C-alpha positions in Angstrom: -6.3 -9.8 -2.8 -5.9 -11.6 0.6 -2.7 -10.8 2.3 -1.3 -14.0 3.8 1.4 -15.0 6.3 4.3 -16.7 4.4 7.6 -16.5 3.0 6.9 -13.3 1.2 6.8 -10.0 3.6 3.2 -8.5 3.8 4.2 -5.3 2.9 5.4 -6.5 -0.6 2.1 -8.4 -0.8 0.2 -5.1 -0.2 2.6 -3.1 -2.4 1.3 -5.6 -5.3 -2.3 -5.1 -4.4 -1.9 -1.3 -4.4 -0.4 -1.6 -7.7 -3.2 -3.7 -8.8 -6.0 -1.3 -7.6 -4.3 2.1 -8.5 -5.7 4.4 -11.1 -3.0 6.7 -12.6 -3.7 10.3 -11.9 -6.1 9.2 -8.7 -5.6 8.8 -5.1 -5.2 5.5 -3.7 -7.0 4.5 -0.5 -5.9 6.1 2.5 -3.6 4.4 5.2 -6.7 4.0 7.6 -8.7 2.2 4.6 -6.0 -0.1 3.5 -5.3 -0.8 7.3 -8.7 -1.8 7.6 -9.3 -3.7 4.2 -5.9 -6.0 4.6 -6.2 -5.9 8.4 -2.4 -4.7 8.7 -0.5 -2.5 11.1 -0.1 1.1 10.1 3.8 0.2 9.8 3.2 -2.3 7.3 1.0 -0.1 5.3 3.4 2.9 5.5 6.4 0.4 4.5 4.3 -0.6 1.2 3.6 3.0 0.4 7.2 4.1 1.2 8.4 1.7 -1.3 6.2 2.6 -4.2 7.4 6.3 -3.7 11.0 5.3 -3.5 10.5 3.2 -6.7 8.8 6.3 -8.5 5.3 4.5 -8.6 3.6 6.7 -6.2 3.7 10.2 -5.3 2.9 11.7 -1.7 0.7 14.8 -1.6 0.5 16.2 1.9 -2.9 17.3 3.4 -4.8 15.1 0.6 
C-alpha cells in the first residue's frame, strides 16, 4: 500500500495498511520500520498506532 497526499489523512491511510498486514497474536512492525517503509514521520506513525489501540484493535506491550 502506498501512502499518498490527498484528502484522507496519512495516519488513517497507515492505519488501514497496518490492519491489512497485521496477524492476530503477532507483533506489527516497529515504529521505525513503519516510518522507513512508508516514508512517514514518527508522529504520523504514532497517531495511527494510538488510534488502533484506542479502537481496541491493537495492544501495546512496553519493551517489546
